[in-house]
C-alpha positions in Angstrom: 19.9 26.7 -24.8 23.6 26.7 -24.0 26.4 24.0 -23.4 26.9 23.5 -19.6 30.5 24.5 -18.1 31.3 20.7 -18.0 30.3 20.2 -21.6 32.4 23.1 -22.9 35.4 21.7 -20.8 34.9 18.4 -22.7 34.6 20.2 -26.1 37.8 22.0 -25.3 39.6 18.6 -24.7 38.0 17.2 -27.8 39.2 20.0 -29.9 42.9 19.0 -29.2 42.1 15.5 -30.8 39.9 16.9 -33.9 41.5 19.8 -35.5 38.5 19.9 -38.1 35.4 21.3 -36.2 33.0 19.2 -38.4 34.5 16.2 -36.6 33.1 17.5 -33.4 29.4 17.4 -34.5 28.7 13.9 -33.3 30.3 14.5 -29.8 28.1 17.6 -29.6 25.0 15.9 -30.5 25.8 13.1 -27.9 26.3 15.7 -25.2 23.1 17.4 -25.9 21.0 14.2 -26.4 22.4 12.8 -23.3 21.1 15.8 -21.3 17.9 16.7 -23.2 16.8 13.4 -24.5 16.7 14.8 -28.2 18.3 17.2 -30.5 16.0 20.2 -31.1 16.4 22.7 -33.9 17.8 25.1 -31.2 20.2 22.5 -30.3 21.3 22.3 -33.9 21.8 26.1 -34.0 23.8 25.9 -30.8 26.1 23.0 -32.2 26.5 25.0 -35.6 27.4 28.2 -33.9 29.8 26.6 -31.4 31.6 24.7 -34.3 31.4 27.7 -36.6 29.9 25.3 -39.5 26.5 25.7 -41.4 23.5 24.5 -39.5 22.2 22.4 -42.3 25.4 20.1 -41.8 24.3 19.5 -38.1 20.6 19.0 -39.2 21.8 16.5 -41.9 23.7 14.4 -39.1 20.7 14.5 -37.0 18.6 13.1 -39.8 20.9 10.5 -40.9 21.9 8.6 -37.8 18.7 6.7 -36.1 20.1 7.3 -32.5 19.6 11.0 -32.8 15.9 12.3 -32.7 14.4 15.7 -33.2 11.7 15.4 -30.7 11.4 13.8 -27.3 10.7 10.2 -27.2 9.2 7.8 -24.5 11.4 6.4 -21.6 11.6 3.2 -23.6 11.8 3.4 -27.3 10.9 0.0 -28.8 12.5 -0.5 -32.2 11.2 -3.5 -33.8 13.3 -4.9 -36.8 11.2 -4.7 -40.1 14.0 -6.2 -42.5 13.0 -8.8 -45.0 14.2 -11.7 -42.5 12.2 -10.4 -39.6 9.4 -9.6 -41.8 9.1 -13.2 -43.0 9.3 -14.3 -39.4 6.5 -12.1 -38.2 7.7 -8.8 -37.4 4.7 -6.8 -38.9 2.5 -8.8 -36.4 4.7 -7.7 -33.5 4.5 -4.1 -34.6 0.7 -4.4 -35.1 0.4 -5.9 -31.6 2.4 -3.3 -30.1 0.5 -0.4 -31.7 -2.8 -2.1 -30.6 -1.6 -2.8 -27.0 -0.3 0.7 -26.4 -2.9 2.4 -28.5 -0.2 4.2 -30.6 1.0 4.4 -34.3 4.7 3.8 -35.3 6.5 6.8 -34.4 4.3 8.0 -31.6 4.6 8.0 -27.9 2.2 6.8 -25.2 0.5 9.6 -23.5 2.2 8.6 -20.2 5.6 9.1 -21.9 6.7 5.5 -21.3 6.8 4.0 -24.7 7.7 4.9 -28.1 7.3 2.5 -31.2 9.7 2.6 -34.0 10.9 0.3 -36.8 14.5 -0.5 -37.6 16.0 -1.6 -41.0 18.0 -4.3 -39.4 19.1 -5.4 -36.0 21.4 -8.2 -37.0 19.3 -11.0 -35.7 18.2 -12.7 -39.1 17.8 -16.1 -37.7 16.1 -15.4 -34.6 13.4 -12.9 -35.6 11.2 -11.4 -35.0 13.3 -9.2 -32.8 13.3 -5.6 -31.3 15.8 -3.5 -29.4 15.2 -1.5 -26.3 18.1 0.6 -25.3 20.9 -1.7 -25.1 18.9 -4.8 -24.8 17.7 -7.1 -27.6 14.7 -9.3 -27.5 14.4 -12.3 -30.0 12.0 -14.9 -31.1 9.2 -12.4 -30.1 5.6 -13.5 -29.8 2.5 -11.6 -28.1 3.3 -13.4 -24.8 7.0 -12.3 -24.5 6.1 -8.8 -25.7 3.6 -8.8 -22.7 6.1 -9.9 -20.1 8.6 -7.2 -21.4 6.1 -4.3 -21.3 5.1 -5.7 -17.9 8.6 -5.6 -16.7 9.2 -2.2 -18.0 6.1 -0.7 -16.5 7.4 -2.2 -13.2 10.7 -0.4 -13.5 12.6 -3.7 -14.3 15.2 -3.3 -17.0 14.3 -6.5 -18.8 17.6 -8.6 -18.9 17.5 -10.8 -22.0 18.0 -14.4 -21.1 20.1 -16.8 -23.4 17.8 -18.0 -26.0 16.9 -21.5 -27.0 17.3 -21.4 -30.8 14.6 -23.3 -32.5 15.4 -26.6 -34.2 15.3 -26.2 -38.0 14.1 -29.3 -39.9 
């Protein structure tokens, strides 16, 4: 594994802004994740060598941030909030429904490489849970019917655009 010429050029520009090589860890990881889809152990070694830092520092960054993964994931990563607010509003039922429907467990990817199910600690939608994030899209007030529609749209190549929500009336 190597950095591409374009990535090396970008890295040289970044070095002028970040005098400490450790600060370049995140940009390097983004480059590789964008290209490969994940940060392998080989990629960690490449970054460590390029930045002249210990490999364990790169591995620690990879494990700390949930947006970096060490193995390839599905085309669509379904991140269901499982914090207390979403849990009280039924997120575990959504997680169980997704697992049953896709025939995988949390952390696994479907055989066709389309979907990976993950949980998230908090996605900041405490009043409109249960909710999940897929890429840059947020899906709130989930139920089985909404989940089915989202999965069907994704299978048909439609990036399901979230429509404005009608918030429930609280009594």
